[in-house]
Backbone as ProteinMPNN parsed JSONL, in Angstrom:
{"seq_chain_A": "MKKTGGFSLFELLVVLAVIAVVSVIVTPGILSWRSNASLRGAAGNLKGDLELCKAKAVRERSPVTVTFQTTHYQVTFTDKDGNLQTLRNRELPGGVRVDLDSTNFTSLGDKTIFNGRGLPQAGSAVLVNNSGRQKKIIVSPLGRIRIE", "coords_chain_A": {"N_chain_A": [[-44.634, -43.673, 22.871], [-41.219, -43.79, 22.119], [-38.825, -41.187, 22.192], [-36.535, -40.391, 19.666], [-32.992, -39.635, 19.32], [-31.621, -36.431, 18.228], [-32.094, -33.35, 16.335], [-34.802, -31.07, 16.315], [-36.754, -29.535, 13.691], [-37.379, -26.902, 14.344], [-35.407, -26.273, 16.302], [-33.117, -26.38, 14.698], [-33.629, -24.246, 12.914], [-33.525, -22.082, 14.695], [-30.815, -22.11, 15.437], [-29.622, -21.545, 12.947], [-30.635, -18.954, 12.541], [-29.36, -17.57, 14.635], [-26.687, -17.82, 13.82], [-26.812, -16.345, 11.43], [-27.396, -13.752, 12.408], [-25.088, -13.214, 13.938], [-23.132, -13.293, 11.919], [-23.882, -11.067, 10.38], [-23.271, -9.038, 12.139], [-20.485, -9.316, 12.464], [-19.273, -9.199, 9.889], [-18.85, -6.466, 8.725], [-16.685, -5.589, 10.306], [-14.669, -7.401, 9.637], [-14.325, -6.813, 6.923], [-13.432, -4.168, 7.097], [-11.051, -4.563, 8.509], [-9.615, -6.023, 6.598], [-9.343, -4.127, 4.528], [-7.792, -2.183, 5.832], [-5.513, -3.709, 6.325], [-4.594, -4.129, 3.721], [-3.887, -1.506, 3.076], [-1.825, -1.018, 4.965], [0.009, -2.939, 4.068], [0.56, -2.037, 1.441], [1.76, 0.431, 2.025], [4.026, -0.442, 3.398], [5.301, -1.872, 1.333], [5.839, 0.249, -0.446], [7.59, 1.794, 1.105], [9.724, -0.021, 1.335], [10.426, -0.241, -1.385], [11.281, 2.366, -1.888], [13.534, 2.43, -0.248], [15.039, 0.544, -1.637], [15.441, 1.991, -4.005], [17.101, 4.032, -3.085], [19.401, 2.555, -2.384], [20.034, 1.441, -4.892], [20.592, 3.737, -6.396], [22.956, 4.619, -5.184], [24.621, 2.412, -5.64], [24.694, 2.245, -8.472], [25.543, 4.753, -9.012], [23.928, 6.636, -10.207], [21.008, 8.544, -11.042], [17.852, 7.57, -9.648], [14.477, 7.271, -10.322], [11.229, 7.669, -8.98], [8.009, 7.453, -9.996], [4.739, 8.446, -9.446], [1.45, 7.244, -9.965], [-2.152, 7.101, -9.951], [-3.028, 4.427, -9.409], [-0.719, 2.93, -9.321], [2.925, 2.787, -9.092], [6.088, 3.624, -10.539], [9.467, 2.647, -10.881], [12.405, 3.867, -12.148], [15.65, 3.954, -13.766], [18.713, 5.213, -15.144], [20.91, 3.336, -17.011], [24.442, 2.42, -17.31], [24.968, 2.633, -20.0], [23.35, 4.641, -20.814], [20.695, 4.033, -21.206], [17.236, 4.017, -20.41], [15.974, 2.213, -17.777], [13.518, 0.065, -16.354], [13.069, -0.546, -13.065], [11.148, -1.339, -11.235], [7.662, -1.826, -11.397], [4.997, -1.293, -9.782], [1.793, -2.354, -9.011], [-0.823, -1.113, -7.029], [-2.647, -2.654, -4.319], [-6.1, -3.723, -4.669], [-8.531, -1.296, -3.86], [-6.787, 0.466, -2.702], [-5.149, 3.521, -3.212], [-3.012, 6.059, -4.673], [-2.992, 9.235, -3.354], [-2.858, 11.762, -5.3], [-3.197, 14.495, -5.031], [-2.343, 15.062, -2.473], [0.182, 13.997, -2.43], [3.454, 15.045, -2.512], [6.472, 16.11, -3.622], [9.463, 17.946, -3.322], [9.328, 20.437, -5.578], [8.868, 18.618, -7.63], [6.445, 17.391, -7.609], [4.584, 14.735, -8.386], [6.615, 12.832, -8.344], [9.77, 11.486, -7.247], [13.31, 11.788, -7.0], [16.216, 9.965, -6.479], [19.492, 10.863, -6.049], [22.849, 10.125, -7.328], [24.253, 9.766, -4.982], [22.445, 8.786, -3.261], [20.738, 10.551, -2.085], [17.562, 12.011, -1.727], [14.896, 13.835, -3.477], [13.132, 15.531, -1.229], [10.012, 14.852, 0.435], [6.593, 13.667, 0.443], [4.477, 10.793, 0.058], [1.096, 9.895, -0.243], [-1.021, 7.33, 0.642], [-4.262, 6.002, 0.235], [-7.116, 4.227, 1.434], [-10.28, 2.573, 0.6], [-12.014, 3.186, 2.704], [-11.216, 5.639, 3.526], [-9.067, 5.873, 5.229], [-5.632, 6.719, 5.697], [-2.133, 6.469, 4.846], [0.935, 7.985, 5.26], [3.924, 8.26, 3.567], [6.967, 9.376, 4.291], [9.756, 11.061, 3.022], [12.792, 12.141, 3.989], [15.078, 14.978, 3.6], [17.631, 13.951, 3.938], [17.364, 11.315, 3.308], [16.03, 9.556, 4.999], [13.399, 7.319, 5.459], [10.073, 7.012, 6.347], [6.972, 5.806, 7.788], [3.863, 7.266, 8.429]], "CA_chain_A": [[-43.557, -43.728, 21.917], [-39.923, -43.337, 22.586], [-38.26, -40.132, 21.366], [-35.184, -40.704, 19.204], [-32.061, -38.509, 19.415], [-31.519, -35.557, 17.06], [-32.619, -32.001, 16.472], [-36.068, -30.798, 15.622], [-36.65, -28.506, 12.665], [-37.404, -25.624, 15.035], [-34.081, -26.053, 16.894], [-32.195, -26.115, 13.592], [-33.898, -22.898, 12.428], [-33.043, -21.14, 15.709], [-29.353, -22.066, 15.314], [-29.313, -20.837, 11.708], [-30.939, -17.54, 12.764], [-28.291, -17.025, 15.482], [-25.497, -17.72, 12.968], [-27.039, -15.236, 10.501], [-27.271, -12.496, 13.146], [-23.671, -13.034, 14.29], [-22.374, -12.97, 10.705], [-24.205, -9.689, 10.0], [-22.561, -8.16, 13.062], [-19.041, -9.479, 12.325], [-18.801, -8.958, 8.525], [-18.232, -5.143, 8.492], [-15.389, -5.538, 10.976], [-13.709, -8.176, 8.849], [-14.049, -6.05, 5.708], [-12.623, -3.019, 7.491], [-9.723, -5.081, 8.838], [-8.949, -6.391, 5.342], [-9.002, -2.89, 3.847], [-6.671, -1.583, 6.559], [-4.341, -4.554, 6.114], [-4.107, -3.819, 2.373], [-3.239, -0.195, 3.146], [-0.546, -1.195, 5.664], [0.9, -3.691, 3.188], [0.987, -1.17, 0.346], [2.688, 1.419, 2.586], [5.278, -1.16, 3.654], [5.937, -2.131, 0.036], [6.369, 1.509, -0.966], [8.773, 2.147, 1.903], [10.795, -0.925, 0.918], [10.854, 0.121, -2.735], [12.053, 3.606, -1.787], [14.845, 2.03, 0.283], [15.712, -0.09, -2.766], [15.855, 3.078, -4.896], [18.25, 4.7, -2.475], [20.557, 1.664, -2.529], [20.347, 1.312, -6.322], [21.206, 4.996, -6.824], [24.333, 4.628, -4.695], [25.349, 1.329, -6.314], [24.873, 2.565, -9.89], [25.994, 6.153, -9.111], [23.045, 7.192, -11.216], [19.707, 8.873, -10.461], [16.737, 6.631, -9.7], [13.246, 8.057, -10.25], [9.976, 7.009, -8.629], [6.899, 8.241, -10.522], [3.479, 7.981, -8.871], [0.171, 7.364, -10.642], [-3.219, 6.833, -8.989], [-3.146, 3.019, -9.032], [0.583, 2.26, -9.316], [4.104, 3.643, -9.185], [7.126, 3.027, -11.362], [10.832, 2.994, -10.512], [13.275, 3.8, -13.322], [16.991, 4.506, -13.639], [19.491, 5.219, -16.384], [22.072, 2.456, -16.848], [25.745, 2.974, -17.712], [24.933, 2.905, -21.446], [22.437, 5.746, -21.049], [19.349, 3.532, -21.474], [16.298, 4.073, -19.292], [15.57, 0.873, -17.362], [12.487, -0.006, -15.324], [13.452, -1.416, -11.956], [9.937, -1.855, -10.616], [6.379, -1.226, -11.778], [4.158, -1.955, -8.792], [0.362, -2.042, -8.907], [-1.317, -1.09, -5.65], [-3.753, -3.605, -4.135], [-7.452, -3.196, -4.863], [-9.04, -0.489, -2.754], [-5.75, 1.389, -2.235], [-4.718, 4.393, -4.298], [-2.145, 7.178, -4.315], [-3.686, 10.524, -3.379], [-1.933, 12.635, -6.02], [-3.35, 15.868, -4.542], [-1.58, 15.194, -1.23], [1.554, 13.561, -2.663], [4.206, 16.231, -2.892], [7.915, 16.093, -3.472], [9.981, 19.272, -3.587], [9.326, 20.939, -6.959], [8.649, 17.566, -8.62], [5.042, 16.971, -7.55], [4.221, 13.33, -8.235], [7.746, 11.908, -8.441], [10.965, 11.833, -6.502], [14.545, 11.291, -7.612], [17.366, 9.732, -5.613], [20.684, 11.12, -6.855], [23.883, 9.096, -7.286], [24.721, 9.577, -3.602], [21.334, 8.244, -2.481], [19.952, 11.617, -1.469], [16.324, 12.179, -2.506], [14.074, 15.03, -3.408], [12.315, 15.28, -0.036], [8.573, 15.028, 0.304], [5.788, 12.571, 0.972], [3.446, 10.159, -0.765], [-0.047, 9.547, 0.6], [-1.842, 6.222, 0.176], [-5.598, 6.065, 0.838], [-7.964, 3.073, 1.11], [-11.689, 2.902, 0.301], [-12.718, 3.73, 3.863], [-10.707, 6.973, 3.814], [-7.851, 5.858, 6.057], [-4.466, 6.995, 4.876], [-0.769, 6.31, 5.352], [1.843, 8.928, 4.611], [5.311, 7.811, 3.519], [7.741, 10.617, 4.283], [11.162, 10.938, 2.654], [13.473, 13.346, 4.467], [16.147, 15.426, 2.697], [18.823, 13.123, 4.096], [17.09, 9.966, 2.841], [15.294, 8.732, 5.956], [12.067, 7.023, 4.951], [9.236, 6.524, 7.442], [5.525, 5.741, 7.55], [3.022, 7.866, 9.474]], "C_chain_A": [[-42.281, -43.172, 22.513], [-39.373, -42.278, 21.639], [-36.84, -40.516, 20.968], [-34.323, -39.456, 19.287], [-32.044, -37.699, 18.131], [-32.129, -34.199, 17.349], [-33.952, -31.882, 15.746], [-35.84, -29.694, 14.587], [-36.616, -27.116, 13.306], [-36.037, -25.308, 15.644], [-33.05, -25.712, 15.816], [-32.384, -24.7, 13.051], [-33.405, -21.832, 13.406], [-31.525, -21.0, 15.602], [-28.944, -21.305, 14.054], [-29.58, -19.337, 11.848], [-29.848, -16.878, 13.604], [-27.021, -16.84, 14.656], [-25.632, -16.549, 12.002], [-26.853, -13.889, 11.197], [-25.813, -12.216, 13.497], [-22.857, -12.655, 13.054], [-22.661, -11.559, 10.218], [-23.454, -8.701, 10.884], [-21.056, -8.171, 12.783], [-18.519, -9.06, 10.949], [-18.215, -7.561, 8.303], [-16.857, -5.012, 9.145], [-14.315, -6.275, 10.202], [-13.338, -7.42, 7.579], [-13.173, -4.838, 5.997], [-11.195, -3.46, 7.809], [-8.948, -5.404, 7.57], [-8.502, -5.146, 4.577], [-7.805, -2.209, 4.507], [-5.394, -2.391, 6.39], [-3.748, -4.314, 4.726], [-3.364, -2.485, 2.36], [-1.883, -0.299, 3.829], [0.463, -1.923, 4.785], [1.431, -2.836, 2.05], [1.986, -0.123, 0.835], [4.042, 0.768, 2.878], [6.029, -1.471, 2.371], [6.562, -0.866, -0.538], [7.619, 1.926, -0.204], [9.961, 1.272, 1.488], [11.318, -0.596, -0.468], [11.65, 1.42, -2.738], [13.44, 3.341, -1.215], [15.678, 1.374, -0.817], [16.225, 0.969, -3.744], [17.102, 3.773, -4.377], [19.511, 3.856, -2.655], [20.985, 1.537, -3.988], [21.034, 2.571, -6.837], [22.67, 5.058, -6.396], [25.163, 3.587, -5.451], [25.674, 1.681, -7.763], [25.488, 3.952, -10.102], [25.22, 6.888, -10.204], [21.701, 7.503, -10.574], [18.675, 7.753, -10.657], [15.47, 7.436, -9.439], [12.061, 7.176, -9.876], [8.853, 7.939, -9.072], [5.591, 7.631, -10.041], [2.313, 8.245, -9.813], [-0.89, 6.988, -9.611], [-3.217, 5.39, -8.505], [-1.819, 2.27, -9.003], [1.71, 3.291, -9.25], [5.189, 2.875, -9.925], [8.49, 3.555, -10.93], [11.71, 2.805, -11.74], [14.649, 4.377, -12.994], [17.668, 4.45, -15.002], [20.73, 4.359, -16.156], [23.34, 3.124, -17.387], [25.813, 3.296, -19.202], [23.989, 4.047, -21.8], [21.015, 5.329, -21.373], [18.485, 3.621, -20.226], [15.786, 2.669, -18.999], [14.487, 0.968, -16.292], [12.921, -1.021, -14.275], [12.232, -2.075, -11.331], [8.736, -1.108, -11.157], [5.335, -1.905, -10.906], [2.73, -1.428, -8.814], [-0.023, -2.053, -7.431], [-2.458, -2.091, -5.508], [-5.101, -2.929, -4.344], [-7.923, -2.433, -3.642], [-8.022, 0.472, -2.188], [-5.304, 2.214, -3.435], [-3.762, 5.455, -3.757], [-2.982, 8.444, -4.407], [-2.729, 11.541, -3.996], [-2.045, 14.09, -5.571], [-2.515, 16.102, -3.283], [-0.13, 14.754, -1.383], [2.345, 14.737, -3.195], [5.681, 16.033, -2.592], [8.443, 17.429, -3.97], [10.103, 19.548, -5.081], [9.083, 19.873, -8.025], [7.222, 17.05, -8.618], [4.868, 15.494, -7.32], [5.377, 12.361, -8.462], [8.89, 12.402, -7.571], [12.158, 11.189, -7.184], [15.592, 11.131, -6.519], [18.603, 9.958, -6.472], [21.728, 10.015, -6.658], [24.496, 8.876, -5.917], [23.626, 9.053, -2.691], [20.493, 9.288, -1.785], [18.741, 11.912, -2.343], [15.869, 13.626, -2.605], [13.101, 14.754, -2.267], [10.84, 15.508, -0.331], [7.822, 13.848, 0.887], [4.811, 12.063, -0.078], [2.339, 9.717, 0.181], [-0.842, 8.437, -0.079], [-3.157, 6.247, 0.94], [-6.356, 4.8, 0.468], [-9.412, 3.526, 0.916], [-12.43, 3.508, 1.478], [-12.17, 5.088, 4.289], [-9.491, 7.014, 4.714], [-6.657, 6.087, 5.164], [-3.168, 6.736, 5.623], [0.098, 7.26, 4.56], [3.258, 8.374, 4.711], [6.154, 9.065, 3.307], [9.193, 10.301, 3.971], [11.837, 12.242, 3.067], [14.573, 13.756, 3.488], [17.431, 14.603, 2.803], [18.582, 11.655, 3.743], [16.412, 9.048, 3.838], [13.861, 8.55, 5.465], [11.25, 6.437, 6.104], [7.763, 6.583, 7.058], [4.816, 6.393, 8.716], [1.603, 7.402, 9.287]], "O_chain_A": [[-42.283, -42.221, 23.295], [-39.442, -42.441, 20.421], [-36.036, -40.916, 21.811], [-34.845, -38.342, 19.322], [-32.405, -38.204, 17.068], [-32.613, -33.932, 18.449], [-34.184, -32.509, 14.713], [-34.822, -29.002, 14.629], [-35.883, -26.244, 12.839], [-35.557, -24.182, 15.512], [-32.205, -24.841, 16.019], [-31.401, -24.02, 12.757], [-32.917, -20.785, 12.98], [-31.003, -19.887, 15.67], [-28.012, -20.501, 14.095], [-28.816, -18.53, 11.32], [-29.452, -15.748, 13.319], [-26.35, -15.816, 14.777], [-24.66, -15.828, 11.777], [-26.227, -12.985, 10.643], [-25.356, -11.082, 13.361], [-21.986, -11.789, 13.131], [-21.762, -10.907, 9.687], [-23.045, -7.638, 10.416], [-20.416, -7.122, 12.861], [-17.383, -8.594, 10.866], [-17.134, -7.473, 7.721], [-15.963, -4.383, 8.58], [-13.175, -5.817, 10.123], [-12.168, -7.386, 7.198], [-12.271, -4.522, 5.221], [-10.237, -2.794, 7.416], [-7.76, -5.096, 7.471], [-7.397, -5.117, 4.036], [-6.909, -1.717, 3.82], [-4.306, -1.821, 6.318], [-2.526, -4.297, 4.573], [-2.329, -2.354, 1.707], [-0.898, 0.258, 3.345], [1.641, -1.564, 4.76], [2.617, -2.897, 1.727], [2.955, 0.178, 0.138], [5.086, 1.371, 2.63], [7.253, -1.35, 2.319], [7.68, -0.898, -1.054], [8.598, 2.363, -0.807], [11.072, 1.771, 1.312], [12.524, -0.661, -0.707], [12.596, 1.561, -3.513], [14.416, 3.955, -1.645], [16.88, 1.618, -0.919], [17.337, 0.846, -4.256], [18.032, 4.063, -5.129], [20.563, 4.374, -3.032], [22.18, 1.528, -4.283], [21.966, 2.48, -7.636], [23.525, 5.5, -7.164], [26.291, 3.87, -5.854], [26.789, 1.448, -8.23], [25.901, 4.294, -11.21], [25.778, 7.644, -11.0], [21.287, 6.802, -9.651], [18.642, 7.088, -11.692], [15.388, 8.187, -8.467], [11.911, 6.07, -10.394], [8.746, 9.069, -8.595], [5.362, 6.434, -10.211], [2.198, 9.328, -10.388], [-0.545, 6.591, -8.498], [-3.387, 5.144, -7.311], [-1.799, 1.079, -8.69], [1.48, 4.497, -9.341], [5.207, 1.644, -9.935], [8.654, 4.742, -10.651], [11.759, 1.716, -12.311], [14.798, 5.18, -12.073], [17.235, 3.722, -15.895], [21.507, 4.609, -15.235], [23.299, 4.259, -17.86], [26.614, 4.13, -19.624], [23.846, 4.384, -22.975], [20.202, 6.163, -21.771], [18.944, 3.335, -19.12], [15.228, 2.012, -19.878], [14.534, 1.844, -15.429], [13.114, -2.2, -14.569], [12.283, -3.242, -10.944], [8.788, 0.106, -11.354], [4.84, -2.977, -11.253], [2.485, -0.232, -8.658], [0.416, -2.922, -6.678], [-3.169, -2.351, -6.479], [-5.225, -1.711, -4.211], [-7.731, -2.882, -2.512], [-8.345, 1.232, -1.275], [-5.105, 1.687, -4.53], [-3.708, 5.714, -2.555], [-3.614, 8.697, -5.433], [-1.891, 12.114, -3.3], [-1.086, 14.849, -5.713], [-2.034, 17.212, -3.052], [0.708, 15.1, -0.55], [1.972, 15.353, -4.193], [6.076, 15.817, -1.446], [7.921, 17.982, -4.938], [10.922, 18.929, -5.761], [9.09, 20.191, -9.214], [6.827, 16.337, -9.541], [4.988, 15.027, -6.188], [5.144, 11.186, -8.746], [8.962, 13.577, -7.211], [12.028, 10.169, -7.861], [15.827, 12.047, -5.731], [18.755, 9.32, -7.514], [21.5, 9.075, -5.897], [25.196, 7.884, -5.713], [23.839, 8.891, -1.489], [19.625, 8.951, -0.98], [18.87, 12.049, -3.56], [16.38, 14.513, -1.921], [12.316, 13.81, -2.353], [10.478, 16.263, -1.234], [8.35, 13.116, 1.724], [4.383, 12.795, -0.971], [2.61, 9.223, 1.276], [-1.282, 8.579, -1.22], [-3.174, 6.483, 2.148], [-6.267, 4.335, -0.668], [-9.728, 4.708, 1.052], [-13.379, 4.267, 1.282], [-12.605, 5.637, 5.301], [-8.932, 8.087, 4.942], [-6.665, 5.692, 3.998], [-3.111, 6.777, 6.852], [0.006, 7.33, 3.335], [3.735, 8.058, 5.8], [6.061, 9.726, 2.273], [9.791, 9.404, 4.564], [11.501, 13.313, 2.561], [14.96, 12.96, 2.632], [18.225, 14.564, 1.863], [19.492, 10.835, 3.864], [16.233, 7.865, 3.551], [13.195, 9.518, 5.099], [11.678, 5.485, 6.756], [7.363, 7.301, 6.141], [5.128, 6.107, 9.872], [0.721, 7.784, 10.056]]}, "name": "protein", "num_of_chains": 1, "seq": "MKKTGGFSLFELLVVLAVIAVVSVIVTPGILSWRSNASLRGAAGNLKGDLELCKAKAVRERSPVTVTFQTTHYQVTFTDKDGNLQTLRNRELPGGVRVDLDSTNFTSLGDKTIFNGRGLPQAGSAVLVNNSGRQKKIIVSPLGRIRIE"}
C-alpha cells in the first residue's frame, strides 16, 4: 500500500503537547508585562494630569486640587464665580492602586494643591500594581513633576 500525505494522530498530539508546554512557560511573563505596562501608563497619566493642573492654576489664577483615593483621583478647581468644578475624575486601570500610606504631600496627606501661580504643595504619590511593583510621582516645591 502506498502511504498518503498528512500527519498521524501521534504527530498531532506531540505538536499540541509542545504548544501547551511553551504556553505554560510564556504566560506568566506576558501577564507580568501587562501588569507593568498598566502601572507605567497610570503613572504617565498622573504625571500628565498634574502638569495640566499646574497650567490650569496659572491660567485661571485659582487653586487646583488633586485628591487621591485608592482606585482613582479627582482634579477640582474653583471657577471665577466661586463654584467648585471637576476638571478630571480618573479611574486607575485594573490592578493598579494608589498606596495612600506612602502618598504624602506636605501637611495635606492624600491631596495636593497648585496655587494660582502654579506652585504646588510638594510631595509624592505612589502607585502600586498587583505584583508589588511601584512608581512614585514626585512633585517638587517649584512644580517639577517626575516619575521614579
